[in-house]
Structure formats: C-alpha cells, structure tokens
N, C-alpha and C positions, 0 to 999 in steps of 0.2 A: 539240549536239553529244554530248548524252547519246546518242541515235538512233545515228552515228553508231560509234559507240565501241562500242555491242551489234553491231552489223551486223560491224564490226573483227573482235572477238571470236570472233564465230558462223567468220567465213571465215579465220579463223587458227588457232583454238582456242589461245587465251590462256588459258582457262579456260571450261571442258566446265560445258554446264547438264542440266539433269536435268530429264523431264518429271513435272507432278504428275498423279492418276490424271484431273482433268476436262482434261490435255493441254496445260497451259498452262506453257512453260518455268520454274523455276525457278533464280533463281539463286543460284549458290553462294559463298559468305559470301565473298570477295574482291573477285566483281560488287557486292555490296551494298555494303560497304567501301567503293568508288569510288562508288555511288550517294550516300553519304552524307558522304562527303567533296565531290561535284559539289552539293549541296542547299545544304551548310554555307557552300559559297566564297560561295555568291550573298548570302547572311547580311552579313559579314568575313571578317576571318581569325585561326584559330585562333592560340592562345598557344601554343609548346612548349618545354620545360626538358628538357634532360640531366639524370637522376639526382635527380630535382627530390624525391623521397622518404625520400632515403637519409640524405643527410649538408648542410650547410649554411654559413655562416661560424661559427656560435657554437655548434653542436650537430653531434650525432652520434648516428644510428638511432633517434631519437628515433620516438614511438610515430605516426603522424597529424601530421608535422610535414611544412611545408615552406617557401624562403624566399618565392618566392609568395605563400602559401597565408597565410605570416606579415605579408603587403609590403600585399596588398588585401585581403586578407578571399578570394579564392577559389582553387581549384585550380586548375593549367594545363588549357586542353583536351587538347593532345599532354604525353603523358612520353617523353622518347628515353630508350632503356634496350642496356649494351651487352654481346655474348655473349665478346670477345678473354680468351683462358682455356680458352672451353670447352673446347676444340677437346686442352686436354690435359688432361683430368679433373680439372682444378681446381677447390675447395671459391670462391675467392674471382675475380673476373675482376680487367683488367686494374689498374683503378683498386679494389682491396680489397673489393670488393661480393659478399659471396655472396650462391651464384645461387638457394640456397633463400630467402633473404631476394629478393630478385628476382624471382622465381616469385610469389610471392605476392602483392608492389606489382603486379604487371603485371596479375592479376587484382583485387587491389584498386580497380586504376582503373579494367578493363572497369565492374565491377559499380557505380562512381558514373556512367557511362555517359563516357568521358574514352577518348579514340586514344590507341595502344598502336605507337611505333616504335622499333626493331630493328637496330643496325648491329652489325658483325664485324669486329673487326679484330686476324688472327689472325696469330701469332706468322710469325717469317719458318720456313718450314718445312725450308729445307737447312742453316741459322745453328742450329737448336733443335739441342739433343739429345736423338734419342729416351728418354734416361729419362727424360725429365719437363723437365729444367735448363733453363736460355737457355746457352750456347755461350761464353756470360759471364755479368760479374756488371755490367757499363758499361751503360750506356743509351745505344743505344739495340741493343747486341747482340744478336740475337737475337727482336727486335721485331719487330712487324709495319714499324716506320720504322728496320728493318734493309735500306739497296740495298746492299751492299758487296759482294753476287749478284746479277748481271743477267742469271741464268737459270732463277729460281727460279720461276715462270710454266710455263717448258716444262718445271721438272723435275717436274710435279705434273700433266702432262698425258698423259692414258696414251699410253704408254711413258718415261715421262721416269720416274728412279729414285727422285724421291718422289715415287711415283703412288698405291701402297697406303698409305703413312705420312697421304697427305690425303684419300685414301678415309676411313680410321678417323674423319678431325680433322671432314670431312665428317658422317659418323655422330655425331655426338657432338653435332652443330648440331641435328639431327635428334632427338636422343633427348629433349635440353631443351626443344624446344617443339614435342614430343608432351605434355610435360604444361603447356601452358599452353591449362587448359579450364576452363571455369566448373561452377559444383556439379552443372549436368545436364547434363555432359561434350558440352558446345558450347564448339566451338574458336575459341576468341581470334582477331578479326581483328584483323589487324598491318601496318601498312605494315613491307615487311625491306628494307633500305637498304645490299646488302654491296655492294665495294668501288667505293667514291665515291673525291673529289678522284682521279683515276683521270689528270686531263691535267696535273696535276702528276709530280714525282716523289721525294715524301716518302717512300711505300710501295713496298712491291716488286712492288704490282701498278699502277704508275706508269707513266707514260707512256716515262720512256727507258729503263723495265725490261720493258720486254715489246714486241712489237708488235701492233697492231691485232688482227690476225685471232686473234694467242692469247689475248689480255685478253675479244676474247668467246667464246674456245673457254674461259676458263675461269669467263667466267657461267655460261655453257651448264652446264655439268658439275655446278655447284653444282646451278643452277635444274631442271636437269632430275631429279639427285637427289631434291632436296627433293616436286616434282610425284610424280616414283615412289612416295616415301612416303606420296604420300594428302593431304598441306600443301592445301588449298583455297583455305587462308584467311590466304592471304600476297598482299600484295597487293605486287608487287620497282617499288624505285626501284629511279632511272639520277640520281647527281646529279654531277657532274665540280665545278669550284672555280670559281669567282669570275672572271675575266681578262679585262683588257684585249683580249684579241683573242679571247674566247667567242663567232666568230658562229657561227650555224644548219651551217653546213659543218662546222669545227670541231668542236661542239656533236655530229653524229654518226659523226665518225670513229671510234671506239669503242663507239658507241649496239649495243646487243644487237638492235631489231630491233622496230617496234614491235607485235609478236607474242608478245615478249614483257615489256613495259612497259606498263605501269599507272599511274604516276609518275614525271614526270620534274622535275627539282630540280637548283638546282645552290650548292654553301654558299663562302655570302660575307661574310669581316671584317674590319673597320677594323681595318687595319696598321700606316694610317699618316694623312696629314690627312683630318676630315672629307670637302672639298671631291672630293678624291680616293674616296672612298668613294661619296660619293652619286653621282658622276660613275656608275660605273662598275658599281655598282648596278642603276641606272636602263636602262641599255644591255642591261646582265644578262637584267633581269624583263622586258624588252622583249622582245627577241629568246624568250625559254622561256614568257611566256604566247602569244606568236602562235605559236612550235611545236606550243603541247601542245593547240591553238584546234586546227586543223588536221589535225591527229594525233586529236584523239578524244583527250587526254590528262587527268590532274590537274599544275598547279604548282602547287611548290612553293620554300618556300626551306629548303629544310632541314635549315640550321647556317647562324645567325653569331654576332654579336655586338662588341664593344667589355673587352680584358680589362681586368677589375678597374671597368670606368667610369668610365673618368678623365674623361673631360666626363659627368656629373651628368645633363647635359639631350638625355644624349644619343637618347633614347627615344622625347623629342618633336619635336624638333628635327634627329634624326639620320635614325633610322630610318622614323619612321610615315610622314615625309614623302613620302619616294619607294615603301615600297611599297604605301600606300592607294592609289594610282595605278591598282593590279596586280590583276585575279582571283585572288592566290593561293588558297588553300588553309588552309593554315601558315607558321608562319616557329620557327623552334626554335632557343633559344640555348641554348651547350654549361654546361656543370655550375659549380656554383657548392662552391669549395671555397677554404681556407683562404689560401693561397697564392696562385691563381690562378681569378677567379671573372667568371663572365657574364649573369646577373638577378642580380634587384632584391633587395635585405637591407630588412629593416627598420632594422639599425642602422647604414648607408652613405648619403650625402646623394642618391645616385638616386632616392633612395625615393620622396619629391614626385614627380617625374617618370612615376615606373615609372605614380605613383595614374592621375595627368593621362591616362597610355598605357592606363590597366585603362579609365577612363570614355568615354575616346573609343567612337563609333559605330562606329567599320571593325575591332576589335577585338573577338574571341571566347574567352573564359573559357570556365571546367565548365560551369557556370552557367546561360549560354548556349546549349550546344548539348545538351543536356539535350531 
C-alpha cells in the first residue's frame, strides 16, 4: 500500500519531494507523518481525545493534566485541537481555549512524541458582522452551525460577495499554523481536517447548502492557499459523517480527489441504540478501509463517542468490538466538558471499563507510539 501511495504522490503532486545531495528523494513532513501513521496502524489503533490538556470534568487549565491520563496513567496518542474563532482574530477559540495556550499544548504533545490533528469550524461569513461580532447573540446565528443562508459557499468563492473577507480568514489560519514549530524551527506535522461532516447539513458547507462542485472548490481554495504558503507539514483529512447510506459512491460525491487527500475518515457517534451504532459503524468502516486500501490512503475514525458515557461499559462492549476488526489508524472521542463529555474521567463509572480498553492489545496510547 505504501508503494502505491508514493507512486500516486509523484504522479498527482500531492506533496513534492526534494532531492538530497546523494540523489535520494527526501520525503516532506506530511509524507513522513503518513508513513508513521501507516507503521503504527500495523501495531494497533491509536486513541485520541479532543481538547485533552485544557480542561476536564473537575478541572480547568491545570498544568500537565488530562482526564485520559488521570484515568489510565497515560496520555492519548492523538490530540485534537479546534481553530474556530481564529478567522475573526479572536484571542480564544469557539470553546474558549486561548490560542496562545493551544500553540503551547500542540508543541508539548509533539515534544512528547504524540500526533496532532486540527479541525476548523469558521463562523458563517455571510451572517457574521465584519467588525468581529456575531450577527446576533443566540446560538447558532452567525456560527458554523448557522444554515439560514444557502449561498454561503458560493459567496466566498472567486467572484462572490464575501470572497475578500474569506481570503482574510484563510490568512489568519495560515498565520496561526506558521507558529506551530519545534524549538529547532522544525514545522510540526499535523493532520488537518477542515470541512468535515459535509454529507450532513448542519454546517454551512453541508450537503444541502452547496453543490458538490462548490464544496470541492471550497476545499481546493483553502488547500491551495496553505500549500502556496509552504505548509508541507499538513496531511489533509476528508471525513464525512457516518450514515446508513454512506456507500463508496456516496463518500466520493464531494471527495476532493486522491491527489489532495492523505487520510480518509468518518465521524460516527452513538445517538441511539447501541445495536444501531455498532451495525452502522461496522458497515461504514468496512467501506472506508476497503476504499483506503484500494487508493493508498490511511483510514481513521476521526470523531466518535457516546455523550456522557451513559453506558459505562461502552468502551469495551460497543466501541472496541467493532473498531478492532479494521486497520484504522486512530479513533478520536470528542471533548470532556462539565455538561457534555465523551472521554473518560476518573470520577465517572466508565473509568474501570476505560482501563480495560487501555490495556487491550488493540489500543495504542502515547507510551505505545514513542
């Protein structure tokens, strides 16, 4: 599979290679990350957690804290971070995380040997006031979840009324990413996952809010911008939402193309009965991993979870029995917040079952990937 991917990269120009003095091709940072994910995938499935080092169910911004680490004694292998709000020049993201602290924690996790993934939920550029505030105070007006206007994507593409505004927004993303460097100046490798859950219609870039061609043009505009700015450290991830009708044909309707994507994923939560979740996840991962194998991509469960772990043994009796069947790179559960959480906590009944999940031969945490 790795050989196929490298040939495809050369042919399609996903990530250019430089040449060493000895004439050997030198892989860029995104390709190095791809290879690392591919190698680790053969050992097991990495566990990831959104906003892991910022807050938990009983703490906020404590140094070196983590609900995952406080439960099992180890950091998650993968940490997820969110850029929503950076487009406005805000000091904090949409979940009130200071961007300065985010930069610090991304660098910390890189230094530990961990994997970083970043998502971006920009505000609605049509209904957001130019001066910086939202068009209204009631959620979701003006946010990424504001679907009151069905012309948003069209309006930010070339020739659209909000094109120049969105150019500024993309530049602010670029400026933030430029600061993600190690002490030696090395750019930090990142799984970059914009415009996700696009087969649903709860974000302004969703299926009913833009055509497939408009969606692809939106993707290309952002990717071309960041490529032009020199970000050869971004492994681009495409991740629609899990669905009963998510066939390969459906998955590909808005797919930007093999030349642009390195990691393919799905976002899959349990919102109803356990049996329905397991059956749907099984079908979706079967399709996804077969597609990844055929096309030389890495597959991942890019978001998942059960809100507030109302079934404490969910880790070992619902999630693990399905994911362990498939060669995915990682799974990432959403953030732990006081009113709504998806990860483990030592204060909750699921902690003992999470520890069983942690000790499974199929799961990888930070100490397993160093």
